[in-house]
PATORDREN-150314 format. One record per atom (N, C-alpha, C, CB): x, y, z; residue number from 1; residue in one letter. Coordinates in pm, whole numbers, plus 50000, padded with zeros to 5 digits. Glycine has a CB too. Layout:
N
       u       v       w   num   residu
       X       Y       Z   NUM        A
...
This chain:
89
       u       v       w   num   residu
   50088   49880   50000     1        M
   50005   50000   49997     1        M
   50093   50121   49999     1        M
   49908   50004   50115     1        M
   50046   50227   49930     2        A
   50116   50357   49924     2        A
   50124   50424   50060     2        A
   50046   50450   49825     2        A
   50234   50479   50089     3        E
   50251   50545   50222     3        E
   50209   50688   50207     3        E
   50399   50537   50277     3        E
   50126   50739   50299     4        L
   50075   50875   50294     4        L
   50172   50966   50363     4        L
   49936   50886   50359     4        L
   50242   51049   50290     5        I
   50333   51149   50344     5        I
   50285   51286   50296     5        I
   50481   51122   50300     5        I
   50245   51369   50394     6        L
   50189   51504   50356     6        L
   50295   51612   50372     6        L
   50065   51540   50444     6        L
   50278   51716   50288     7        T
   50366   51835   50302     7        T
   50308   51918   50418     7        T
   50374   51922   50166     7        T
   50385   52021   50454     8        E
   50338   52113   50560     8        E
   50208   52180   50515     8        E
   50447   52223   50592     8        E
   50204   52218   50387     9        A
   50083   52287   50334     9        A
   49958   52198   50337     9        A
   50108   52333   50190     9        A
   49983   52065   50309    10        E
   49868   51979   50311    10        E
   49821   51955   50461    10        E
   49904   51843   50239    10        E
   49915   51946   50555    11        H
   49877   51929   50694    11        H
   49797   52054   50741    11        H
   50004   51906   50783    11        H
   49836   52167   50687    12        A
   49767   52295   50734    12        A
   49640   52326   50656    12        A
   49864   52417   50721    12        A
   49611   52255   50547    13        A
   49500   52286   50464    13        A
   49368   52269   50537    13        A
   49503   52203   50343    13        A
   49276   52362   50504    14        D
   49139   52355   50563    14        D
   49054   52238   50509    14        D
   49066   52487   50536    14        D
   49093   52189   50394    15        S
   49011   52088   50319    15        S
   49104   51986   50260    15        S
   48924   52154   50207    15        S
   49058   51856   50251    16        Y
   49134   51755   50180    16        Y
   49141   51797   50033    16        Y
   49070   51611   50196    16        Y
   49049   51877   49981    17        L
   49050   51915   49840    17        L
   49166   52003   49796    17        L
   48924   51986   49809    17        L
   49233   52061   49901    18        A
   49353   52141   49878    18        A
   49480   52057   49857    18        A
   49375   52234   49995    18        A
   49470   51925   49885    19        W
   49585   51837   49881    19        W
   49623   51807   49735    19        W
   49556   51705   49959    19        W
   49749   51779   49719    20        D
   49797   51733   49592    20        D
   49721   51600   49555    20        D
   49953   51713   49598    20        D
   49691   51578   49426    21        D
   49616   51467   49377    21        D
   49676   51336   49427    21        D
   49610   51469   49225    21        D
   49805   51330   49428    22        S
   49872   51206   49465    22        S
   49852   51177   49614    22        S
   50023   51214   49432    22        S
   49859   51276   49702    23        A
   49834   51264   49846    23        A
   49681   51221   49872    23        A
   49867   51406   49918    23        A
   49597   51285   49798    24        L
   49456   51258   49814    24        L
   49427   51115   49770    24        L
   49371   51359   49735    24        L
   49483   51074   49662    25        G
   49464   50935   49614    25        G
   49516   50828   49716    25        G
   49538   50918   49479    25        G
   49633   50863   49775    26        K
   49695   50771   49880    26        K
   49602   50761   49998    26        K
   49838   50825   49930    26        K
   49543   50878   50042    27        L
   49448   50880   50151    27        L
   49332   50790   50121    27        L
   49400   51021   50179    27        L
   49271   50812   50006    28        V
   49155   50729   49968    28        V
   49189   50582   49973    28        V
   49106   50766   49829    28        V
   49302   50546   49917    29        R
   49343   50404   49910    29        R
   49366   50352   50057    29        R
   49479   50387   49822    29        R
   49429   50425   50138    30        Q
   49454   50388   50281    30        Q
   49329   50372   50357    30        Q
   49540   50491   50350    30        Q
   49235   50462   50349    31        L
   49108   50461   50419    31        L
   49021   50348   50361    31        L
   49037   50600   50406    31        L
   49019   50321   50236    32        S
   48944   50219   50174    32        S
   48994   50078   50216    32        S
   48951   50237   50024    32        S
   49125   50069   50222    33        Q
   49183   49933   50271    33        Q
   49147   49916   50414    33        Q
   49343   49925   50255    33        Q
   49171   50017   50493    34        M
   49146   50002   50639    34        M
   48997   49969   50667    34        M
   49187   50135   50715    34        M
   48904   50031   50595    35        C
   48757   50009   50615    35        C
   48721   49873   50560    35        C
   48670   50120   50543    35        C
   48776   49830   50452    36        A
   48745   49700   50386    36        A
   48796   49593   50485    36        A
   48817   49687   50237    36        A
   48912   49617   50543    37        D
   48964   49508   50634    37        D
   48873   49496   50757    37        D
   49113   49539   50680    37        D
   48825   49606   50805    38        E
   48754   49611   50933    38        E
   48601   49577   50909    38        E
   48772   49756   50999    38        E
   48535   49637   50803    39        Y
   48395   49626   50785    39        Y
   48346   49545   50665    39        Y
   48343   49757   50777    39        Y
   48436   49508   50579    40        G
   48394   49428   50459    40        G
   48376   49528   50337    40        G
   48254   49346   50490    40        G
   48319   49473   50238    41        A
   48307   49544   50112    41        A
   48233   49674   50118    41        A
   48244   49458   50017    41        A
   48113   49681   50186    42        T
   48036   49799   50190    42        T
   48085   49895   50313    42        T
   47884   49757   50203    42        T
   48171   49848   50390    43        G
   48212   49931   50505    43        G
   48280   50053   50467    43        G
   48298   49859   50595    43        G
   48358   50049   50360    44        A
   48435   50168   50321    44        A
   48347   50293   50292    44        A
   48518   50135   50196    44        A
   48236   50263   50223    45        H
   48143   50377   50194    45        H
   48075   50432   50323    45        H
   48031   50331   50091    45        H
   48034   50338   50413    46        T
   47966   50379   50531    46        T
   48063   50454   50622    46        T
   47904   50259   50602    46        T
   48184   50395   50643    47        T
   48278   50468   50731    47        T
   48327   50600   50678    47        T
   48395   50385   50758    47        T
   48348   50611   50552    48        M
   48398   50737   50494    48        M
   48289   50840   50504    48        M
   48443   50721   50347    48        M
   48164   50803   50478    49        A
   48049   50891   50489    49        A
   48035   50946   50635    49        A
   47921   50815   50445    49        A
   48050   50855   50731    50        A
   48047   50889   50865    50        A
   48153   50990   50905    50        A
   48058   50769   50942    50        A
   48281   50965   50859    51        H
   48395   51053   50890    51        H
   48367   51192   50831    51        H
   48530   50994   50832    51        H
   48312   51193   50716    52        L
   48275   51327   50648    52        L
   48175   51402   50732    52        L
   48213   51306   50503    52        L
   48071   51333   50778    53        L
   47965   51398   50858    53        L
   48022   51444   50987    53        L
   47846   51302   50884    53        L
   48109   51369   51054    54        V
   48170   51412   51185    54        V
   48254   51531   51161    54        V
   48255   51298   51250    54        V
   48328   51534   51043    55        D
   48417   51644   51017    55        D
   48335   51768   50981    55        D
   48516   51608   50906    55        D
   48220   51753   50927    56        L
   48124   51874   50904    56        L
   48089   51932   51035    56        L
   47988   51833   50826    56        L
   48052   51853   51135    57        A
   48015   51909   51259    57        A
   48138   51960   51334    57        A
   47940   51808   51340    57        A
   48252   51903   51332    58        R
   48369   51944   51395    58        R
   48416   52084   51341    58        R
   48474   51837   51376    58        R
   48414   52099   51210    59        R
   48456   52219   51149    59        R
   48364   52334   51179    59        R
   48467   52199   51006    59        R
   48236   52297   51221    60        S
   48139   52407   51262    60        S
   48144   52431   51414    60        S
   47990   52368   51219    60        S
   48246   52371   51483    61        N
   48258   52374   51624    61        N
   48124   52333   51699    61        N
   48301   52512   51664    61        N
   48064   52227   51642    62        A
   47935   52183   51700    62        A
   47952   52038   51749    62        A
   47817   52193   51592    62        A
   47867   51997   51838    63        D
   47861   51854   51885    63        D
   47766   51775   51801    63        D
   47818   51843   52035    63        D
   47693   51842   51712    64        S
   47598   51763   51627    64        S
   47571   51843   51500    64        S
   47461   51731   51704    64        S
   47528   51770   51400    65        A
   47484   51831   51274    65        A
   47374   51750   51216    65        A
   47597   51844   51175    65        A
   47278   51818   51154    66        T
   47164   51754   51091    66        T
   47156   51800   50949    66        T
   47033   51784   51164    66        T
   47140   51705   50853    67        I
   47127   51735   50718    67        I
   46995   51685   50667    67        I
   47240   51679   50642    67        I
   46915   51769   50604    68        D
   46788   51730   50542    68        D
   46805   51714   50388    68        D
   46678   51837   50574    68        D
   46766   51591   50342    69        L
   46768   51567   50205    69        L
   46625   51550   50156    69        L
   46852   51448   50174    69        L
   46568   51658   50103    70        N
   46435   51651   50061    70        N
   46427   51618   49911    70        N
   46365   51779   50094    70        N
   46336   51526   49870    71        G
   46328   51488   49738    71        G
   46447   51412   49683    71        G
   46307   51602   49663    71        G
   46513   51331   49765    72        A
   46629   51265   49724    72        A
   46596   51157   49616    72        A
   46697   51206   49845    72        A
   46703   51127   49537    73        S
   46682   51015   49437    73        S
   46812   50942   49437    73        S
   46644   51066   49285    73        S
   46806   50809   49388    74        A
   46917   50728   49374    74        A
   46895   50655   49237    74        A
   46933   50630   49499    74        A
   47000   50669   49158    75        G
   46988   50605   49025    75        G
   46874   50656   48940    75        G
   46972   50458   49042    75        G
   46838   50782   48961    76        G
   46728   50842   48887    76        G
   46591   50807   48939    76        G
   46736   50803   48747    76        G
   46583   50733   49050    77        E
   46450   50693   49112    77        E
   46433   50769   49241    77        E
   46440   50535   49141    77        E
   46313   50830   49260    78        P
   46288   50909   49380    78        P
   46291   50813   49502    78        P
   46150   50986   49369    78        P
   46350   50856   49614    79        I
   46356   50771   49737    79        I
   46301   50839   49859    79        I
   46499   50731   49765    79        I
   46249   50958   49836    80        G
   46184   51023   49944    80        G
   46269   51127   50018    80        G
   46139   50923   50037    80        G
   46217   51173   50130    81        D
   46288   51274   50212    81        D
   46361   51201   50325    81        D
   46187   51384   50271    81        D
   46485   51248   50356    82        W
   46564   51187   50458    82        W
   46624   51294   50550    82        W
   46672   51101   50396    82        W
   46648   51257   50676    83        Q
   46712   51342   50769    83        Q
   46826   51266   50833    83        Q
   46613   51393   50872    83        Q
   46947   51321   50832    84        I
   47067   51251   50876    84        I
   47120   51339   50993    84        I
   47178   51232   50754    84        I
   47140   51275   51104    85        T
   47199   51347   51221    85        T
   47317   51276   51274    85        T
   47098   51364   51332    85        T
   47426   51349   51305    86        V
   47544   51296   51362    86        V
   47563   51376   51492    86        V
   47667   51306   51263    86        V
   47588   51298   51606    87        T
   47599   51353   51730    87        T
   47723   51302   51811    87        T
   47475   51328   51800    87        T
   47797   51390   51872    88        R
   47913   51344   51954    88        R
   47862   51277   52082    88        R
   48009   51467   51991    88        R
   47916   51161   52115    89        K
   47878   51088   52240    89        K
   47949   51145   52358    89        K
   47910   50938   52230    89        K
Protein backbone atom coordinates (compact mmCIF):
# COMPACT_ATOMS: atom_id res chain seq x y z
CA UNK A 1 0.00 0.00 0.00
CA UNK A 2 1.17 3.54 -0.77
CA UNK A 3 2.52 5.46 2.19
CA UNK A 4 0.73 8.73 2.94
CA UNK A 5 3.32 11.49 3.41
CA UNK A 6 1.89 15.01 3.57
CA UNK A 7 3.63 18.32 3.01
CA UNK A 8 3.40 21.12 5.60
CA UNK A 9 0.84 22.87 3.37
CA UNK A 10 -1.31 19.74 3.13
CA UNK A 11 -1.22 19.31 6.92
CA UNK A 12 -2.31 22.94 7.34
CA UNK A 13 -5.01 22.86 4.62
CA UNK A 14 -8.62 23.53 5.65
CA UNK A 15 -9.86 20.86 3.24
CA UNK A 16 -8.68 17.59 1.76
CA UNK A 17 -9.52 19.14 -1.61
CA UNK A 18 -6.48 21.42 -1.26
CA UNK A 19 -4.17 18.39 -1.17
CA UNK A 20 -2.04 17.27 -4.07
CA UNK A 21 -3.84 14.66 -6.21
CA UNK A 22 -1.24 12.05 -5.32
CA UNK A 23 -1.65 12.59 -1.56
CA UNK A 24 -5.44 12.58 -1.85
CA UNK A 25 -5.34 9.34 -3.84
CA UNK A 26 -3.09 7.73 -1.23
CA UNK A 27 -5.49 8.80 1.53
CA UNK A 28 -8.46 7.30 -0.29
CA UNK A 29 -6.57 4.05 -0.87
CA UNK A 30 -5.43 3.90 2.76
CA UNK A 31 -8.92 4.58 4.17
CA UNK A 32 -10.55 2.17 1.73
CA UNK A 33 -8.16 -0.62 2.68
CA UNK A 34 -8.58 0.04 6.39
CA UNK A 35 -12.37 0.08 6.14
CA UNK A 36 -12.55 -2.96 3.89
CA UNK A 37 -10.38 -4.90 6.33
CA UNK A 38 -12.52 -3.90 9.29
CA UNK A 39 -16.04 -3.75 7.86
CA UNK A 40 -16.04 -5.69 4.60
CA UNK A 41 -16.93 -4.56 1.09
CA UNK A 42 -19.62 -1.98 1.96
CA UNK A 43 -17.88 -0.72 5.06
CA UNK A 44 -15.64 1.70 3.20
CA UNK A 45 -18.59 3.73 1.93
CA UNK A 46 -20.32 3.81 5.30
CA UNK A 47 -17.24 4.65 7.32
CA UNK A 48 -16.03 7.36 4.93
CA UNK A 49 -19.50 8.94 4.90
CA UNK A 50 -19.54 8.91 8.70
CA UNK A 51 -16.09 10.53 8.88
CA UNK A 52 -17.20 13.27 6.49
CA UNK A 53 -20.31 13.97 8.58
CA UNK A 54 -18.29 14.10 11.81
CA UNK A 55 -15.82 16.45 10.12
CA UNK A 56 -18.72 18.69 9.03
CA UNK A 57 -19.86 19.06 12.65
CA UNK A 58 -16.31 19.45 13.98
CA UNK A 59 -15.43 22.20 11.50
CA UNK A 60 -18.58 24.03 12.61
CA UNK A 61 -17.46 23.76 16.25
CA UNK A 62 -20.63 21.82 16.99
CA UNK A 63 -21.37 18.59 18.84
CA UNK A 64 -24.00 17.63 16.29
CA UNK A 65 -25.13 18.32 12.74
CA UNK A 66 -28.36 17.55 10.92
CA UNK A 67 -28.72 17.35 7.16
CA UNK A 68 -32.11 17.29 5.44
CA UNK A 69 -32.30 15.66 2.02
CA UNK A 70 -35.68 16.53 0.57
CA UNK A 71 -36.77 14.87 -2.65
CA UNK A 72 -33.70 12.62 -2.75
CA UNK A 73 -33.16 10.20 -5.61
CA UNK A 74 -30.86 7.26 -6.27
CA UNK A 75 -30.09 6.05 -9.76
CA UNK A 76 -32.73 8.40 -11.12
CA UNK A 77 -35.46 6.93 -8.89
CA UNK A 78 -37.09 9.05 -6.17
CA UNK A 79 -36.42 7.67 -2.68
CA UNK A 80 -38.16 10.29 -0.55
CA UNK A 81 -37.13 12.73 2.14
CA UNK A 82 -34.35 11.87 4.59
CA UNK A 83 -32.86 13.45 7.70
CA UNK A 84 -29.35 12.51 8.78
CA UNK A 85 -28.06 13.47 12.23
CA UNK A 86 -24.56 12.97 13.62
CA UNK A 87 -24.00 13.58 17.35
CA UNK A 88 -20.89 13.44 19.55
CA UNK A 89 -21.22 10.88 22.39
